[in-house]
C-alpha positions as a Python dict, from the first residue, in 0.01 Angstrom:
ca = {
    (1, 'M'): (0, 0, 0),
    (2, 'S'): (-193, -246, -216),
    (3, 'V'): (71, -210, -491),
    (4, 'L'): (345, -294, -240),
    (5, 'L'): (154, -600, -118),
    (6, 'S'): (112, -726, -475),
    (7, 'T'): (483, -675, -541),
    (8, 'L'): (577, -877, -233),
    (9, 'E'): (350, -1174, -306),
    (10, 'P'): (622, -1383, -483),
    (11, 'L'): (843, -1338, -176),
    (12, 'W'): (569, -1462, 56),
    (13, 'E'): (515, -1765, -168),
    (14, 'L'): (885, -1847, -136),
    (15, 'V'): (873, -1805, 242),
    (16, 'S'): (564, -2026, 255),
    (17, 'R'): (735, -2304, 60),
    (18, 'C'): (1036, -2289, 291),
    (19, 'L'): (817, -2307, 599),
    (20, 'K'): (629, -2602, 455),
    (21, 'R'): (953, -2795, 413),
    (22, 'L'): (1034, -2728, 777),
    (23, 'T'): (698, -2851, 904),
    (24, 'N'): (824, -3195, 1000),
    (25, 'A'): (1179, -3089, 1076),
    (26, 'D'): (1342, -3009, 1409),
    (27, 'A'): (1119, -2753, 1578),
    (28, 'H'): (1417, -2522, 1629),
    (29, 'A'): (1471, -2500, 1254),
    (30, 'A'): (1148, -2305, 1217),
    (31, 'L'): (1298, -2024, 1423),
    (32, 'A'): (1541, -1954, 1140),
    (33, 'L'): (1253, -1823, 932),
    (34, 'Q'): (1084, -1640, 1218),
    (35, 'P'): (1198, -1295, 1094),
    (36, 'S'): (1039, -1364, 754),
    (37, 'A'): (713, -1475, 915),
    (38, 'E'): (717, -1166, 1136),
    (39, 'A'): (768, -948, 829),
    (40, 'F'): (468, -1109, 661),
    (41, 'F'): (247, -1040, 961),
    (42, 'L'): (389, -691, 1001),
    (43, 'V'): (303, -596, 642),
    (44, 'Y'): (-45, -748, 633),
    (45, 'G'): (-128, -701, 1000),
    (46, 'S'): (-65, -326, 989),
    (47, 'E'): (-335, -299, 724),
    (48, 'L'): (-585, -482, 945),
    (49, 'S'): (-522, -316, 1282),
    (50, 'S'): (-792, -53, 1228),
    (51, 'I'): (-1059, -294, 1098),
    (52, 'D'): (-1349, -417, 1311),
    (53, 'P'): (-1254, -779, 1406),
    (54, 'S'): (-1606, -898, 1319),
    (55, 'K'): (-1552, -781, 960),
    (56, 'L'): (-1203, -921, 908),
    (57, 'H'): (-1334, -1211, 700),
    (58, 'E'): (-1456, -960, 440),
    (59, 'H'): (-1115, -801, 387),
    (60, 'P'): (-894, -948, 108),
    (61, 'D'): (-568, -888, 297),
    (62, 'A'): (-716, -1062, 600),
    (63, 'Q'): (-793, -1363, 383),
    (64, 'K'): (-429, -1382, 271),
    (65, 'L'): (-308, -1351, 627),
    (66, 'L'): (-556, -1614, 743),
    (67, 'H'): (-458, -1854, 464),
    (68, 'F'): (-88, -1813, 549),
    (69, 'A'): (-152, -1863, 921),
    (70, 'E'): (-373, -2170, 866),
    (71, 'K'): (-116, -2325, 635),
    (72, 'H'): (163, -2279, 888),
    (73, 'R'): (-34, -2302, 1211),
    (74, 'N'): (194, -2559, 1376),
    (75, 'M'): (507, -2363, 1295),
    (76, 'L'): (361, -2033, 1419),
    (77, 'N'): (256, -2187, 1750),
    (78, 'Q'): (600, -2345, 1784),
    (79, 'V'): (764, -2007, 1725),
    (80, 'L'): (539, -1840, 1983),
    (81, 'R'): (625, -2109, 2239),
    (82, 'Q'): (999, -2116, 2185),
    (83, 'S'): (1076, -1751, 2116),
    (84, 'G'): (832, -1606, 2364),
    (85, 'G'): (688, -1402, 2078),
    (86, 'S'): (438, -1154, 2213),
    (87, 'L'): (69, -1164, 2124),
    (88, 'T'): (15, -839, 2313),
    (89, 'D'): (202, -623, 2065),
    (90, 'G'): (432, -671, 1768),
    (91, 'P'): (363, -847, 1437),
    (92, 'F'): (190, -1155, 1584),
    (93, 'A'): (-63, -952, 1786),
    (94, 'V'): (-313, -979, 1501),
    (95, 'L'): (-342, -1352, 1578),
    (96, 'T'): (-549, -1269, 1888),
    (97, 'Q'): (-822, -1174, 1640),
    (98, 'M'): (-790, -1522, 1488),
    (99, 'P'): (-790, -1736, 1804),
    (100, 'K'): (-881, -2059, 1624),
    (101, 'L'): (-527, -2066, 1489),
    (102, 'L'): (-367, -2059, 1834),
    (103, 'D'): (-308, -2369, 2046),
    (104, 'F'): (-453, -2378, 2396),
    (105, 'D'): (-119, -2354, 2575),
    (106, 'V'): (-20, -2050, 2367),
    (107, 'K'): (-350, -1879, 2447),
    (108, 'R'): (-312, -1965, 2814),
    (109, 'I'): (32, -1804, 2833),
    (110, 'Y'): (-104, -1489, 2668),
    (111, 'F'): (-405, -1487, 2901),
    (112, 'R'): (-189, -1529, 3212),
    (113, 'K'): (30, -1237, 3106),
    (114, 'Q'): (-279, -1020, 3068),
    (115, 'M'): (-405, -1128, 3411),
    (116, 'Q'): (-65, -1043, 3558),
    (117, 'K'): (-82, -693, 3410),
    (118, 'I'): (-426, -638, 3561),
    (119, 'D'): (-303, -772, 3894),
    (120, 'E'): (-2, -540, 3900),
    (121, 'R'): (-231, -247, 3834),
    (122, 'V'): (-512, -316, 4083),
    (123, 'R'): (-386, -559, 4349),
    (124, 'G'): (-459, -404, 4687),
    (125, 'E'): (-429, -516, 5046),
    (126, 'D'): (-507, -876, 5137),
    (127, 'V'): (-865, -955, 5232),
    (128, 'A'): (-936, -1169, 5537),
    (129, 'V'): (-1224, -1414, 5490),
    (130, 'R'): (-1350, -1542, 5827),
    (131, 'I'): (-1581, -1840, 5794),
    (132, 'R'): (-1718, -2142, 5977),
    (133, 'R'): (-1665, -2477, 5808),
    (134, 'S'): (-2020, -2577, 5897),
    (135, 'H'): (-2161, -2271, 5717),
    (136, 'L'): (-1897, -2223, 5450),
    (137, 'F'): (-2119, -2112, 5162),
    (138, 'S'): (-2341, -1874, 5359),
    (139, 'D'): (-2048, -1726, 5552),
    (140, 'S'): (-1845, -1680, 5233),
    (141, 'F'): (-2142, -1511, 5068),
    (142, 'R'): (-2187, -1281, 5368),
    (143, 'E'): (-1817, -1190, 5380),
    (144, 'L'): (-1751, -1150, 5009),
    (145, 'F'): (-2066, -1035, 4833),
    (146, 'R'): (-2036, -684, 4978),
    (147, 'L'): (-1679, -641, 4843),
    (148, 'R'): (-1609, -400, 4560),
    (149, 'T'): (-1455, -536, 4238),
    (150, 'P'): (-1094, -425, 4317),
    (151, 'E'): (-1116, -609, 4650),
    (152, 'W'): (-1211, -930, 4469),
    (153, 'K'): (-880, -902, 4285),
    (154, 'A'): (-685, -880, 4610),
    (155, 'R'): (-538, -1189, 4773),
    (156, 'F'): (-784, -1374, 4996),
    (157, 'Y'): (-650, -1536, 5309),
    (158, 'I'): (-888, -1780, 5470),
    (159, 'I'): (-950, -1798, 5845),
    (160, 'F'): (-1154, -2098, 5959),
    (161, 'E'): (-1324, -2014, 6288),
    (162, 'G'): (-1183, -2210, 6581),
    (163, 'E'): (-875, -2327, 6389),
    (164, 'E'): (-517, -2212, 6419),
    (165, 'G'): (-277, -2169, 6133),
    (166, 'Q'): (-175, -1910, 5878),
    (167, 'D'): (-301, -1933, 5520),
    (168, 'A'): (9, -1965, 5302),
    (169, 'G'): (-206, -2079, 5010),
    (170, 'G'): (-319, -2419, 5129),
    (171, 'L'): (-632, -2295, 5307),
    (172, 'L'): (-732, -2093, 5001),
    (173, 'R'): (-704, -2405, 4783),
    (174, 'E'): (-912, -2598, 5036),
    (175, 'W'): (-1171, -2319, 5044),
    (176, 'F'): (-1202, -2323, 4664),
    (177, 'S'): (-1246, -2701, 4672),
    (178, 'I'): (-1520, -2694, 4937),
    (179, 'I'): (-1712, -2395, 4803),
    (180, 'T'): (-1715, -2550, 4456),
    (181, 'R'): (-1897, -2851, 4598),
    (182, 'E'): (-2135, -2620, 4786),
    (183, 'I'): (-2224, -2430, 4469),
    (184, 'F'): (-2384, -2750, 4339),
    (185, 'N'): (-2552, -2838, 4669),
    (186, 'P'): (-2916, -2921, 4580),
    (187, 'N'): (-3031, -2722, 4884),
    (188, 'Y'): (-2939, -2399, 4705),
    (189, 'A'): (-3118, -2512, 4385),
    (190, 'L'): (-2877, -2318, 4163),
    (191, 'F'): (-2761, -2596, 3931),
    (192, 'I'): (-2875, -2941, 3824),
    (193, 'T'): (-2687, -3214, 3643),
    (194, 'S'): (-2752, -3247, 3272),
    (195, 'P'): (-2965, -3555, 3201),
    (196, 'G'): (-2756, -3604, 2890),
    (197, 'D'): (-2452, -3722, 3085),
    (198, 'R'): (-2548, -3683, 3455),
    (199, 'V'): (-2201, -3535, 3513),
    (200, 'T'): (-2201, -3179, 3381),
    (201, 'Y'): (-2399, -2899, 3541),
    (202, 'M'): (-2651, -2655, 3397),
    (203, 'I'): (-2852, -2369, 3546),
    (204, 'N'): (-3164, -2485, 3727),
    (205, 'K'): (-3455, -2306, 3562),
    (206, 'T'): (-3655, -2337, 3887),
    (207, 'S'): (-3384, -2175, 4099),
    (208, 'Y'): (-3636, -1902, 4180),
    (209, 'I'): (-3760, -2120, 4467),
    (210, 'N'): (-3456, -1974, 4645),
    (211, 'P'): (-3544, -1605, 4706),
    (212, 'E'): (-3176, -1502, 4692),
    (213, 'H'): (-3096, -1701, 4378),
    (214, 'L'): (-2997, -1406, 4157),
    (215, 'E'): (-2755, -1269, 4418),
    (216, 'Y'): (-2617, -1621, 4456),
    (217, 'F'): (-2565, -1654, 4080),
    (218, 'K'): (-2373, -1327, 4072),
    (219, 'F'): (-2166, -1454, 4365),
    (220, 'V'): (-2096, -1784, 4187),
    (221, 'G'): (-1989, -1595, 3874),
    (222, 'R'): (-1737, -1408, 4084),
    (223, 'I'): (-1613, -1729, 4251),
    (224, 'I'): (-1550, -1906, 3918),
    (225, 'A'): (-1379, -1597, 3776),
    (226, 'K'): (-1173, -1551, 4094),
    (227, 'A'): (-1043, -1908, 4062),
    (228, 'I'): (-939, -1838, 3702),
    (229, 'Y'): (-782, -1507, 3808),
    (230, 'E'): (-579, -1683, 4078),
    (231, 'N'): (-493, -1977, 3848),
    (232, 'K'): (-668, -2226, 4079),
    (233, 'L'): (-827, -2537, 3924),
    (234, 'L'): (-1181, -2631, 4021),
    (235, 'E'): (-1349, -2971, 4025),
    (236, 'C'): (-1654, -2853, 3833),
    (237, 'Y'): (-1779, -2924, 3484),
    (238, 'F'): (-2057, -2741, 3304),
    (239, 'T'): (-2250, -2812, 2986),
    (240, 'R'): (-2106, -2690, 2659),
    (241, 'A'): (-2385, -2434, 2619),
    (242, 'F'): (-2299, -2280, 2958),
    (243, 'Y'): (-1937, -2225, 2855),
    (244, 'K'): (-2059, -2070, 2530),
    (245, 'H'): (-2272, -1824, 2725),
    (246, 'I'): (-1961, -1713, 2917),
    (247, 'L'): (-1779, -1660, 2588),
    (248, 'S'): (-2077, -1487, 2419),
    (249, 'V'): (-2071, -1758, 2153),
    (250, 'P'): (-2408, -1842, 1990),
    (251, 'V'): (-2556, -2172, 2104),
    (252, 'R'): (-2587, -2414, 1813),
    (253, 'A'): (-2825, -2697, 1737),
    (254, 'Q'): (-2580, -2967, 1840),
    (255, 'D'): (-2565, -2828, 2194),
    (256, 'L'): (-2932, -2917, 2225),
    (257, 'E'): (-2871, -3288, 2261),
    (258, 'S'): (-2697, -3268, 2597),
    (259, 'E'): (-2890, -2982, 2757),
    (260, 'V'): (-3245, -2924, 2641),
    (261, 'L'): (-3334, -3282, 2736),
    (262, 'S'): (-3372, -3154, 3090),
    (263, 'S'): (-3730, -3083, 2990),
    (264, 'F'): (-3775, -3458, 2950),
    (265, 'A'): (-3547, -3577, 3230),
    (266, 'E'): (-3808, -3773, 3418),
    (267, 'Q'): (-3925, -3967, 3113),
    (268, 'K'): (-3579, -3965, 2954),
    (269, 'D'): (-3764, -3885, 2631),
    (270, 'P'): (-3545, -3733, 2359),
    (271, 'S'): (-3845, -3683, 2130),
    (272, 'F'): (-3804, -3306, 2107),
    (273, 'Y'): (-3444, -3339, 1991),
    (274, 'K'): (-3540, -3621, 1755),
    (275, 'S'): (-3824, -3416, 1606),
    (276, 'L'): (-3580, -3138, 1518),
    (277, 'E'): (-3339, -3390, 1372),
    (278, 'F'): (-3625, -3539, 1167),
    (279, 'L'): (-3722, -3191, 1050),
    (280, 'L'): (-3370, -3124, 922),
    (281, 'N'): (-3336, -3456, 741),
    (282, 'N'): (-3681, -3480, 582),
    (283, 'P'): (-3924, -3265, 379),
    (284, 'I'): (-4129, -3031, 597),
    (285, 'E'): (-4459, -3191, 494),
    (286, 'D'): (-4346, -3523, 643),
    (287, 'L'): (-4355, -3366, 991),
    (288, 'G'): (-4735, -3373, 990),
    (289, 'T'): (-4783, -3034, 1156),
    (290, 'E'): (-4745, -2668, 1068),
    (291, 'L'): (-4473, -2470, 1242),
    (292, 'T'): (-4406, -2098, 1273),
    (293, 'F'): (-4114, -1897, 1408),
    (294, 'S'): (-4261, -1891, 1759),
    (295, 'L'): (-4211, -2112, 2063),
    (296, 'E'): (-4371, -2165, 2402),
    (297, 'V'): (-4121, -2141, 2688),
    (298, 'E'): (-4139, -2150, 3067),
    (299, 'E'): (-4004, -1850, 3258),
    (300, 'F'): (-4007, -1863, 3639),
    (301, 'G'): (-4288, -2119, 3634),
    (302, 'V'): (-4505, -1930, 3383),
    (303, 'R'): (-4550, -2051, 3024),
    (304, 'K'): (-4519, -1777, 2763),
    (305, 'M'): (-4521, -1761, 2384),
    (306, 'R'): (-4202, -1608, 2247),
    (307, 'M'): (-4123, -1498, 1894),
    (308, 'L'): (-3808, -1651, 1746),
    (309, 'K'): (-3788, -1348, 1517),
    (310, 'E'): (-4001, -1039, 1458),
    (311, 'N'): (-4363, -1138, 1378),
    (312, 'G'): (-4250, -1499, 1406),
    (313, 'S'): (-4601, -1636, 1460),
    (314, 'S'): (-4686, -1521, 1107),
    (315, 'I'): (-4379, -1676, 942),
    (316, 'P'): (-4421, -2043, 841),
    (317, 'V'): (-4130, -2286, 864),
    (318, 'T'): (-4032, -2417, 519),
    (319, 'D'): (-3762, -2642, 377),
    (320, 'E'): (-3575, -2325, 283),
    (321, 'N'): (-3568, -2173, 633),
    (322, 'K'): (-3587, -2478, 861),
    (323, 'E'): (-3216, -2468, 954),
    (324, 'E'): (-3261, -2112, 1079),
    (325, 'Y'): (-3570, -2225, 1271),
    (326, 'V'): (-3383, -2509, 1444),
    (327, 'K'): (-3096, -2279, 1543),
    (328, 'L'): (-3334, -2022, 1689),
    (329, 'V'): (-3534, -2289, 1873),
    (330, 'C'): (-3218, -2425, 2031),
    (331, 'Q'): (-3107, -2081, 2146),
    (332, 'M'): (-3450, -2005, 2291),
    (333, 'K'): (-3482, -2344, 2462),
    (334, 'M'): (-3148, -2309, 2634),
    (335, 'T'): (-3175, -1945, 2736),
    (336, 'G'): (-3544, -1854, 2749),
    (337, 'S'): (-3608, -1987, 3100),
    (338, 'I'): (-3271, -1893, 3254),
    (339, 'N'): (-3206, -1544, 3119),
    (340, 'Q'): (-3209, -1369, 3455),
    (341, 'Q'): (-2992, -1631, 3625),
    (342, 'L'): (-2744, -1623, 3338),
    (343, 'K'): (-2733, -1243, 3336),
    (344, 'A'): (-2655, -1239, 3709),
    (345, 'F'): (-2380, -1501, 3675),
    (346, 'L'): (-2215, -1318, 3384),
    (347, 'E'): (-2235, -984, 3561),
    (348, 'G'): (-2034, -1129, 3847),
    (349, 'F'): (-1792, -1316, 3620),
    (350, 'Y'): (-1706, -1017, 3399),
    (351, 'E'): (-1635, -800, 3705),
    (352, 'I'): (-1326, -1015, 3759),
    (353, 'I'): (-1235, -1140, 3410),
    (354, 'P'): (-1290, -899, 3117),
    (355, 'K'): (-1507, -1048, 2844),
    (356, 'H'): (-1260, -959, 2566),
    (357, 'L'): (-981, -1156, 2738),
    (358, 'I'): (-1173, -1475, 2817),
    (359, 'S'): (-1313, -1477, 2463),
    (360, 'I'): (-980, -1586, 2319),
    (361, 'F'): (-1070, -1940, 2431),
    (362, 'N'): (-1336, -2165, 2284),
    (363, 'E'): (-1582, -2355, 2501),
    (364, 'Q'): (-1364, -2668, 2516),
    (365, 'E'): (-1059, -2469, 2621),
    (366, 'L'): (-1255, -2275, 2881),
    (367, 'E'): (-1340, -2603, 3053),
    (368, 'L'): (-971, -2698, 3050),
    (369, 'L'): (-878, -2353, 3185),
    (370, 'I'): (-1120, -2394, 3476),
    (371, 'S'): (-1075, -2764, 3551),
    (372, 'G'): (-734, -2856, 3406),
    (373, 'L'): (-612, -3111, 3153),
    (374, 'P'): (-720, -3468, 3233),
    (375, 'N'): (-509, -3779, 3195),
    (376, 'V'): (-695, -3978, 2929),
    (377, 'D'): (-600, -4347, 2956),
    (378, 'I'): (-632, -4471, 2596),
    (379, 'D'): (-581, -4836, 2698),
    (380, 'D'): (-873, -4813, 2942),
    (381, 'L'): (-1093, -4645, 2682),
    (382, 'Y'): (-1000, -4913, 2425),
    (383, 'A'): (-1095, -5189, 2670),
    (384, 'N'): (-1437, -5030, 2726),
    (385, 'T'): (-1546, -4951, 2371),
    (386, 'E'): (-1829, -5108, 2173),
    (387, 'Y'): (-1870, -5117, 1795),
    (388, 'K'): (-2171, -5097, 1565),
    (389, 'T'): (-2121, -5240, 1212),
    (390, 'Y'): (-1747, -5192, 1259),
    (391, 'T'): (-1538, -5454, 1441),
    (392, 'K'): (-1207, -5431, 1625),
    (393, 'S'): (-1031, -5562, 1316),
    (394, 'S'): (-1183, -5308, 1075),
    (395, 'P'): (-905, -5098, 917),
    (396, 'Q'): (-1081, -4775, 1016),
    (397, 'I'): (-1100, -4887, 1380),
    (398, 'Q'): (-732, -4980, 1389),
    (399, 'W'): (-647, -4645, 1228),
    (400, 'F'): (-873, -4467, 1477),
    (401, 'W'): (-687, -4602, 1780),
    (402, 'K'): (-351, -4533, 1617),
    (403, 'A'): (-461, -4174, 1552),
    (404, 'L'): (-594, -4123, 1904),
    (405, 'R'): (-270, -4253, 2056),
    (406, 'S'): (-77, -4004, 1842),
    (407, 'F'): (-273, -3707, 1981),
    (408, 'E'): (-114, -3470, 2231),
    (409, 'Q'): (-269, -3449, 2579),
    (410, 'E'): (-468, -3138, 2487),
    (411, 'D'): (-625, -3302, 2181),
    (412, 'R'): (-702, -3619, 2377),
    (413, 'A'): (-892, -3403, 2626),
    (414, 'K'): (-1077, -3232, 2342),
    (415, 'F'): (-1163, -3572, 2194),
    (416, 'L'): (-1316, -3674, 2526),
    (417, 'Q'): (-1516, -3350, 2529),
    (418, 'F'): (-1622, -3414, 2170),
    (419, 'V'): (-1772, -3759, 2234),
    (420, 'T'): (-1893, -3729, 2596),
    (421, 'G'): (-1957, -3356, 2639),
    (422, 'T'): (-1697, -3314, 2914),
    (423, 'S'): (-1326, -3368, 2979),
    (424, 'K'): (-1403, -3531, 3314),
    (425, 'V'): (-1267, -3885, 3340),
    (426, 'P'): (-1480, -4118, 3558),
    (427, 'L'): (-1311, -4204, 3889),
    (428, 'Q'): (-1374, -4575, 3824),
    (429, 'G'): (-1241, -4553, 3468),
    (430, 'F'): (-1423, -4564, 3137),
    (431, 'A'): (-1620, -4874, 3238),
    (432, 'A'): (-1823, -4632, 3452),
    (433, 'L'): (-1880, -4374, 3177),
    (434, 'E'): (-2221, -4211, 3224),
    (435, 'G'): (-2473, -4144, 2950),
    (436, 'M'): (-2834, -4043, 2929),
    (437, 'N'): (-2956, -4388, 3028),
    (438, 'G'): (-2708, -4451, 3308),
    (439, 'T'): (-2375, -4628, 3259),
    (440, 'Q'): (-2308, -4618, 2885),
    (441, 'K'): (-1979, -4723, 2728),
    (442, 'F'): (-1814, -4532, 2448),
    (443, 'S'): (-1921, -4669, 2109),
    (444, 'I'): (-1808, -4623, 1750),
    (445, 'H'): (-2072, -4650, 1476),
    (446, 'L'): (-2021, -4669, 1101),
    (447, 'D'): (-2134, -4355, 920),
    (448, 'S'): (-2194, -4492, 570),
    (449, 'R'): (-2302, -4165, 408),
    (450, 'S'): (-1975, -4024, 271),
    (451, 'S'): (-1606, -4044, 346),
    (452, 'D'): (-1583, -3669, 286),
    (453, 'R'): (-1787, -3597, 599),
    (454, 'L'): (-1631, -3516, 934),
    (455, 'P'): (-1689, -3760, 1220),
    (456, 'T'): (-1986, -3658, 1435),
    (457, 'A'): (-2077, -3737, 1794),
    (458, 'H'): (-2382, -3779, 2017),
    (459, 'T'): (-2274, -3686, 2367),
    (460, 'C'): (-2589, -3820, 2536),
    (461, 'F'): (-2492, -4168, 2419),
    (462, 'N'): (-2109, -4133, 2420),
    (463, 'Q'): (-2127, -4224, 2052),
    (464, 'L'): (-1890, -4147, 1766),
    (465, 'D'): (-2016, -4180, 1408),
    (466, 'L'): (-1706, -4256, 1201),
    (467, 'P'): (-1713, -4248, 819),
    (468, 'Q'): (-1534, -4523, 626),
    (469, 'Y'): (-1220, -4329, 537),
    (470, 'E'): (-987, -4475, 274),
    (471, 'T'): (-654, -4401, 444),
    (472, 'Y'): (-508, -4353, 791),
    (473, 'D'): (-390, -3999, 712),
    (474, 'K'): (-736, -3890, 602),
    (475, 'L'): (-899, -4044, 910),
    (476, 'R'): (-653, -3874, 1144),
    (477, 'D'): (-686, -3536, 974),
    (478, 'M'): (-1066, -3548, 970),
    (479, 'L'): (-1088, -3668, 1331),
    (480, 'L'): (-852, -3397, 1451),
    (481, 'L'): (-1044, -3130, 1260),
    (482, 'A'): (-1375, -3248, 1406),
    (483, 'V'): (-1232, -3260, 1758),
    (484, 'R'): (-1083, -2911, 1736),
    (485, 'E'): (-1389, -2760, 1571),
    (486, 'C'): (-1620, -2963, 1797),
    (487, 'T'): (-1865, -3059, 1522),
    (488, 'E'): (-2136, -3266, 1682),
    (489, 'G'): (-2500, -3372, 1670),
    (490, 'F'): (-2711, -3241, 1382),
    (491, 'G'): (-2409, -3186, 1160),
    (492, 'F'): (-2434, -2822, 1060),
    (493, 'A'): (-2265, -2512, 1198),
}
């Protein structure tokens, strides 16, 4: 097979050149070369079908396939949209193992088809949910928590006690809207707002004051998953780390800025985050204290020493291993005190939505799947932006706004997530944008280090650090890459 692949390489180079010439042409023109693209994926994809997805990056044929797909990403997504090309089977199915190459709308179509297949297989009789408006959360919990998983995938029809009317879908939408608000009711102590933006929600590490909190978290996991299953949008926004937990994606250092500050919410003291940032950017001896791979965390009100790795208390932090230390600290800080709550939520969620299906999305896209695409008013954002070192007349600033206006709705939403931590647009417009210290306008700061760096963001301060790029095209490409990859905070992956 390897001999055949080598023989065909000149043909694939020719196909690649043809596709490149069609990149900016009429979208329908790309369909003319669809059979050639399918042949490429059929030849290389068949070799990869039996390989563990986690080891694909080690396989030489996978690298060729990945390079081809990255080079022609726009065309491939256009083909999948227009031709209805299947990601379930056929030559393009291998792309589900490379989800970064697929646009959100393409993934969503694939996901919906998978949900429809599950629904056709398991959908049973409708389930009546009888509740009182005045006790909506507790009644819903009582009625639904006892249901088996297949029953959760049945159609719910809502009956409000003392009210007439058949539920043709409207009452279910209303129920989702109300119960979403109730999930965040402080009386249940399940979630708190992140002090980084005061808009997104995170698990309350002291939820144990509610004796039923773990059953409630499992119930909430089912509710969120049920809304996704039924294609119902919810008015709820979580921290980036929370979405990553749902997707089984490792929490990174940059997620720390908007979530771990809850430990310092009352003082609004970002010193812990700043100390890690200082550690990364300076020699270890400048820190003035000795560190080991261990950390004190609070679990259900009790402080415990946890090892970040085996025998961590005996392993000193050095300049060579400090990046690993920071990553492990971040993961421990954001999961150490909420492990049981998170486990309960995910248990409920995965009963409705299989983990392998939801994992095709990244954390940004998962928020859009749950809450929908926002309408980002660029004129309003422009009118409520501040500049540091840059001015409105700086070429990079003019290019920035030109680039942002050229973005599709999906990428505008991802930009908003990138700089603020959420796709939620303030009801009063961007003049009311919230940050760690209250109302905090979006700001663009000059990053004078290198024009080869990606833009970075600090979501607690709604701040974009923009390098001084030499051309508009470079600025747009780098901004789009940063937005899609969601590079933020400390500046390493």
